[in-house]
N, C-alpha and C positions, 0 to 999 in steps of 0.2 A: 461551222460544222467542224470548225480545228478541234474543237475543246474535245468534241466527242470522239476523235482519233487519238489524240492524247490518252486518254482517259483510257479506251478500249487498249493502247496497249501497255498501261499500267495495272488495268485489270487483273490479268491473269498472275502475275506478281505479286499483287495484293492479296490474293485470294490462296495462293501457297502460302505465303505468309501468315496469314489468318489462322487456315485450316491447320500448318503446323503447329502454331503457339496453342489453339484447340488441344490437339495429339497432347503436348506434352503436358500439359495443364490438366487433362483428364483424367491423369492415372493419381493426382494429387489427394490425399484424404484432409478434409477438414474436420475436427474435434472441437467443438467448443470447449472452453480452458474451464467452466462450471456444469460441465454433464452431469447429468444423476449417473448413468453409466460411462465407463470406460473402453475406449476402441476396443473391437474385438475382444471384449471381456477379459481381456489378460490385464490383473492387477487392480489395486482396490481404485475408486474416485479418486476426483481432487479434494470435495469435502469429505469422503472417509476419511483423507492423508491428513488435511488440514485438522480434526477431531483427533487423531494421535498425538495432537503437541500439547505438554503443560507447562503453563505459564506459571514459572514462579513467583513467589509473593516480590514485593516492594515495599520498600519505608515509605513512610510520607501520605497526605492526602492527594498530592499529583501522581505519588506512582502506582497508589491503588488506582485514582481511576485509568490510566494509561492500562491498567492488567486488566482493569472491569472492560474496557471497550475492547481490548484485543482479544481476551476469552468469548466475546460475544460475536466478534467478526468470525473467528477461527471454529467456534461450534456452532453458532448460530441461535445461542441462548441455553444450547443445552447442559452448560457448565464446565468447569474445567476438571478433566480425565486425571484420577488419578492413578502413577504407574503407567503412563504411556511409554512410549517407544522414543518418543522426543520429548527432548525439556530446555524449553527458552528462558532464560537468565536477561534480566533488563536492567540498566543500569541509566537513570534520568539525570540530565544536568540541567535546570531551570535557572532563567536570567530574565532582568526587565532591564529596559534601556528608555530613558524618556528622551529623544530627540528636542522636542519643541519646548520650552519654559515661558511662562509668563513672564516678562521683566519688569512687571509692575510688582507682584506677590512672591514670583519665585517659586509658581506651582507650576507642575507639570500639564499641559494640554492635551498629549499625548503620550503614548507610552507603545513600546513595541517586547512581546517577549516571546523569547527566543529558547525554544525545546531542542536539544540534543538526546538523543538514545541510542545509548549503545546496546547491541542486543547481540546476542548467542544462541544460535542453535545446537544442543548437544545430541548427539546420537549414543542414547544411554547403553545400548547393549555393548558397541564397540570400544563406550568412553571416551569417545573423539568429537570434537569442534567441528562440523558441518560448516556453518555461516559463523561469520562475525562480520557486522555491518553497523553502518548509523541511520540511525532517522530522524528526519530535522524537520521543527516547524516555525512558523514564525508568525505570530499574529499582533496584531495592530489594537488598541483601546483608545476611545477619548475620554478625559477626565474631567470632572467637570466640578462644582463648589461642593458637592456634599460628599459628607465623606462613607456614608454608606453604601449610596450610587455607584463610587468607585473601588470600594471592596466587592461589589455584586459585579461588575464589568469587568474587575480582574479574573474574578471566580469562573464567569462564563467563558471568557478569553481561554483561561487554563483547560476548561472542559473543552473547548474547540480544537484548541492545540493537541489534547492529546486523543481526540479522536482523529485527525489528519493523521498523527503519529504511528496509533493502531492501523490504519487505511493502507498506509505506506507498508509496514510489517506483513501484515496479512498478505499484500499483493508480492511482495518477495519472497516470501516462504512459500505460495502456490505456483510461481515459475522455478523455485527450486523442486518441490515434489512432481513438478510437470518436466523436468529436463534431466530429473535422477536415472540413474541407468540399475 
């Protein structure tokens, strides 16, 4: 019976703590990040804000892949908006490293592709940069004896890295649009 006496002594204190915590958190308002409509109907939703970003063109196949993935991430397939209030410019730097090389043939067994994309979000109306950051992706590939299989593996790895970078940039832009005042 000693444990019951010990529990009953702490029970009122625990009950008061739980009730005060519930009362404190009861006034918090939760809004899903990708909600269809904004909280209390004020301002545009996140989806509409992301659709107001125009993605500038980038040179090269890899730059075009990043741009296409990013446009799809931001608009959901609606296409790049012309004359949008925000403009996103990207600068992609791609490099490859071969950490494992066969000693007999000198051919690489594996490779790592490094994607470093510097991006800037510009408020067109105010003509100022609101975000200037970097997104990175690292993708590994295995090499084989076949030349065309290696070329296709490299291309697939670049496409995967472009998708990863596009998702990182979309997430950062989403956090910017949710927290701006």
